[in-house]
N, C-alpha and C positions, 0 to 999 in steps of 0.2 A: 398474284402471290409475290412476284418479284417487287412490285411497287410497295407492298406492305412491308417487306424486309427493308427496303431503302428508307421508307418513312420512319420505321423503328430505329434504324441506325442513326439517322439524322437527329432524331429525338434524344437518343442516348449519348451522343458525342458531347453535348454541353454538360450533361450530368457527370460523365466520366472525367472530363477535362478539369473540373474544379475539385475533385475529391482529394487530390494530393495537397491542396491548400488547407484543408480542414484538419486540425490537429485534435487528437483525442487526449483527454486528461484523465488517466486512470492509473491506479496502483492496485496491486494484488497482495493480500496478506493471508498466509496460511497459518492456522492455529491448530497445533497437534498436542493432545494430552497423552503423554507417555506414562501410563500408570505405574509401570515397574520402576521407573526412575523418579517417580513423584515430581514430574516436570511438565510444564506447559511450554512448548517451543513455538515461537513466532518467526516466520520468515516473511519479510516485506520486500516486495519488488517495486522499485520506483525508477522512472526514467531519469538518467543521470543529469541531463540538461535542465530538467525541471527542478530537481533536488538541488543542484548547484545554484540555480537562480534564487531559490528561497533561502538557502544558507547565506548567500551573498547579501541579500536584502536584510536579513536578520542579524548576522554576526560579523562578516568580513567581506567587503566588496571586492577584495583581491583573491578570494578563496578559489582554489582549483581542485576539482575532483578527478582522480585517476591520473595515471602517467607519472613521469619523473617530476613534474612540477606540482604534485599534490601537496597542499599545505600540511604542515605537521599537526596543526590543531584540528584537522578535519574530524577525527573520531570523537573528540570532545564535543564539537558542534553537532554532529549527527546524533550522538547520544542525548544531548540536551533537547534537541528538536523533537526526536521521536518520543522521549519521555513526556514532553509537553503535549504532543498531539495524539498519542495512543494511550488509552487508559483501559485497564482490565480490572473487573470486579468479579471475584469468584466467591460464591456462597455468601454474598452480602458484604464481602471484605475487599477493600481496595488493595491491589497487589503491587509489589515492587518489581519493576521491569529491570532486568540485568542485560545491558547491551554487551553482546559477545563479540561482534565484529561485523565486517562487511566484505563483499566480494564484488568484482565487476564482471559482467558477462555482456559483451557487445555494448549496447547503449542502455543497459539496465544495471542498477545497483541492487544487490541483495543484502539486506540487513538482517542480522540474526539477534534475536532477543529471547531471553529465557525467564521463566518464573519458576522458582524452585520450592520445594516442600509443599506440594499440592497432593494431598492424599486422595481426595475425592471431589468430583464436581457435580453438584446438584443444579447449580445455575451459574451462568457466565454472562456478564454484560461487557460488551466491547464497544469502545468509542474510538473511532479512527478519523481524525480531522487532518491527516497529512495532506498538505498542499491546498487546503481549503482557504488559507490566507493568501494564496497566490492566484488561484483560478476559481471563478464562480462555477464553472462547468465541471470541476474536479469530481470524480467518482472513485470510491475506494471499495473494491470487492474484498470481502472477507470470506474465506473458506475454512470451515472448522471440521475437525475430526476428533470427536470427544465421545467417550463411552461407546465406542464402536458405531457411532452415528455420524454421518456426514451431512452438513448443512452449509449453505452459503447465502449471503445477502449482499446487497449493494447499498453503500452509504453515500450520501451526498449532502449538500448544504441544508436541505430540509429534513434530513434523517441522518443524524450524526452517530447514532448508536443503535445497537441491537441487543436484545436480551433473549437468551436461550435457557429453557428449563429442562431438566432431565429427571424429574420426579415421576 
């Protein structure tokens, strides 16, 4: 019995030793329909270092996110990038995304987006290509809470959008 435990331990050590070198590329977006406010609210959580890297490559190589040295143009770049990479179509109509702002929480940036004047959702199509231009392994989880139904899906390079019907 003791020999089996030793063999298992020896076999696991190499696997555990290299797990810290593997980086996961994932973002999480929550989509909530607040019927009383006729509003769809999106909260996107992205790792700060990855988001800073893509904004530097796209807009300004000296850009800094967070802290005292944050660039003044950061919100403008974040809004432009998110509007380019996240698309929402409700009931067959492309929607205008309103960037509300951002917050930092440890190594995560939370970005807040709203779609107003939404009375009813029969169908919603969500495209989320955030960081796909930076990492081939990027995955974007989308969690929805619409019409009292919760659904989630994972988007990646081969599957960039999801369509949900509520009829």
